[in-house]
N, C-alpha and C positions, 0 to 999 in steps of 0.2 A: 451398541452394547459394549464393544471394545473400548470406545472413547469414554463411556460412562465408568467402566471399571478402572481405567487408567486415571481418570479424573478423581474418583473417590480415593484411590490409593495415594495419589500425589497430595491431596488435601489432608488425609490422615497423617501422612509422613510429616508435612509442614506443621500440623497442630502439635505433634509430639516432639519434634526435633528442633524446631526453630524457637530459640529463647529470646524473649523480649527484654530489652534493657530498660528497666524501670527507672524513671527519673522523678525527682520530687515535684517538678513543675513541667507540665507539657503544654506548649503553646500551640493552639489550634488556629486554623485560618478559616475565615468566612469565604463564601463564594466570591464576593467582591474583592477580597484580598488576594484570592487566587488569580483573578484576571489582572489585578494590578501588578502582581509579581511577574506574570507572563509578559505584560506590556513594558515592564522595566527592563526585561531581558530581550534585546532585539534578536539575538541569535536563536533563542528558544522560540521566539515568534516566527522566524523564518522557517525553522524546522517543523513547527506545528502546521504552518501553511503548506509546506511540502507534503506532510503526511495527509492533510486534507485533500490536496489535489491528486496525489498519487493514488490514494485509496478510492476517491471518487471515480477516477478513470477505470480502475479495475472493477469496481462494483457496477459501473455502467455496462461494461463488457459482460460481466456475470449475469446481469439482469436481462440483457438483450440477446445473449447468445442462444438461448433456448428458442426464442422466436425466429432467429436466423436459421437454426437447424430445422425447425418445423415448417416454416413457410417459404424459405429460400432453398436450402439444401433438400428439405423434405419433399418439396414439389418435384424436384428432379428425380429423387430416389423413387417416389411413388409411381412415376411414369415407367420405371423399370421393375416395379414390383417389390422394391426394397422398403424397409422401415427406417425412420429417422432417429428413433430413440436410441438404438445401439450406437449410432455414430455420435450422437450428443454425449452419451455416457463415456465413450472412448475419448472424446476431445477433453471433457472435464477431468477425466482420470489422468491423461497425459499432462494437462495443465497443472494439476495438483502435485504430481510427481516432480515436475520440473521446478515448481515453486519451492518445494522442499530442498531439491538439489541446489537451487540458487542460494538458499540460506546456509546449508550445511557443507557444501562442496565447492561451488563456484566462487562464492565470496572469499573463503579462506585462501583459495588458490590465487585469485586476483590480488589479494592483499599482500602477497609475497612480492609482487612486482610494482603495484600501484598504490598511491595514497588513497585514503577514503574519499576525498573530494573528487579525485579522478575517476574512481570506481562509480561514484554516484552519477557523474556526468555520462559515463559510458553506459550504465544501466538504463538511464533515462533515454539515451539515444537508441539503445537496442530495442526498448519497448516501442518507441515511435516507429522504428524501422519495421518491427513486427506488424504493427497496425497498418502501415502503408502497404506492406506486402499482401496482407489479407484483402484489403480493398482492391489493390491492383489485380490480384488473381481472380477476384470476383468479377471485376469489370471485363476480364479476358475470358470469362466463361468457365473458369477452373475452380469456382467456389465450392463445388461438390466433391472435389478431390481430397480425400481424407488425409493422405500423406502430406499434401501441401498445407492443409489447414492445421494439422497437428504440429508440423515443423514451425509454422508461424506462431501458433498458440504457445508452443514451448518457449519460444523466444520472449513473448510478452510475459508469461507467468514466471519464467526464470528471472527475468529482470525485476519483476515485482518482489520476488523473494529476496533478492539482493538489496533492493531499496528498503524493504522492511527492516532488515538488519541494520542498515546504515542510518536510518532515521533514529533508531534507538541509540546507536553509538553517538550520533550528533546531539541528541537530547542530553546524554550523559555529559558530554563536553560542555554543553550550555549551562549545566548546573554549576560546574566549576567556574565558568566564565562569569555567571551571575554573582557567585559568592565573592569573587575577586573584585567585581565592579561595585557591589552594593554592601558587602559585608554580611549578607544574609544568605544562608544556604536553603534555597527553595526546592529541594529535591522532590519531596512528596507532591508538592503543588504542580511542578512541571511535568512529572511523569504521569500524574493523574489526568493531565490534559491530553495525553496521548490516547487514552481510552475514550475520553469524551469526544475527541476529534474524529476518531475512527467510527464511532457510532453516528456522529453527525454526517460523515461522508456517506455512510450507508443510507441514511435518511434522505440526503440530497439526491443521491443517485436514483433512489426509488421514485422520488418526486419528478425528476427529469425524465425518467423512463416512462412514467405514466403520461406526462404532457407530450413527450415525443411521439409515443404510439398513437395518441389522439391526433396529433398534427399530421402524421403521415397517412392516417386513415386505415390503420391495420385492423382487420376484423378477425376475431378468433381468440383463442386462449392457449394455455400451455398444456392442456390435457393430452394425454397420450392416446385417448380413445376418440373415436369420431372421425369424420371426414376432414381432410385438410382443406380449408377454405382457400380458393384461388385468390391471390392478391394481384393488384394492378402492378404494372412495371414501375410506376412512380413510387408506389408503396414499398416495393422491394428495394429500390434504389435508396429511398429514404431510410429504410431499416439499416442498410449497409453503411450509409453515411453516419447515422446515429451511433452505430456500434464501433466505428473506427475514427471518424473525424473529430467527434466530441472528445474522446479520450486523448487524441493527439494534441488538441488545443490545450487541454488541462495539463498534460505532461510538458508541453512547450512553455506554458506559463511558469510551471514549477522550475524548469530548467533556467529560464531567464532570471527569475527572482533569486535562485540559488547562486548563479554565476555573479550577479550584481551585488547581492547583499550578504551572502554567507562568507564569513572570514575565519572561521575556526578550522584552519588547516591542521594536519597532524602535528606539524612543528609548533604551531601556536598553542594547541591543546596541551602538548607536553610542557611548554614554557609556563602556561597557567598552572598546571598541576605542580610544577616545581616551585613556583612562587607561593602557592598556597601552603605547600609543605614547609617551606622556609618560614613563612608567616606564623604557622602553628608552632613550629619549634621555638621561634623567638618568644612567642607568647608563653609557652611552657617554661622557658628559662626565666622569664620575668616573674612568673607566678612562684616558681621555686625559690627565687632570690628574695 
């Protein structure tokens, strides 16, 4: 209800306060032109790929974590007479809080000392470390320790919050890069791809989750009622690997592609913005003359 009220208030504010600049001729793009614009801009393409991989990793964790708490952690808690739902809720709340802190607090603090590309690499590394720690503690028999799980989860979700901010920043830089390269400013096209790719990542993660649960032979569901079905040791191990190793692989691929292909450093982004400004000023002078 709180989210609904905030949403409606924000939408009403935008409708009444944001003024549209009406142009005599508005050029629209087809879906085909949208993808052509994306593939012409190699830096936007790398950023979109990073968004796909990073979000797929997080959504995989979000989809599988409830099974982990019910059938892995839950089995341990049930033996002691405790319920798993409260621990699952606590973990997701901690993750959500630290994701917001990553966006609003940690990123601004890091940006005072590091460049955006350095922060991106650091955040990817932090997320990978978080997943490795979760798997390691589970293998050591400490997977039901909520303090440990929440600390590791906080590391993963905080990193994702930072990465969410940075991918938006990088998309913005790629718009200027594309304009300088091709002479066309594909701002709406490139930013619309962000929404499209996030939704695609959600779909991909759901598909992989379904296939993965079938492969490891997990029997049960995410209902809070009913008896917790005992799973085999192989199934529990498969669940742990799905929840951690797959996201690690996705993040590692994102890291490799980013390091090898992404060239829009903070310095280069500033140079491109300055070049565009000078180009527009020169064009204005020519038109006035």
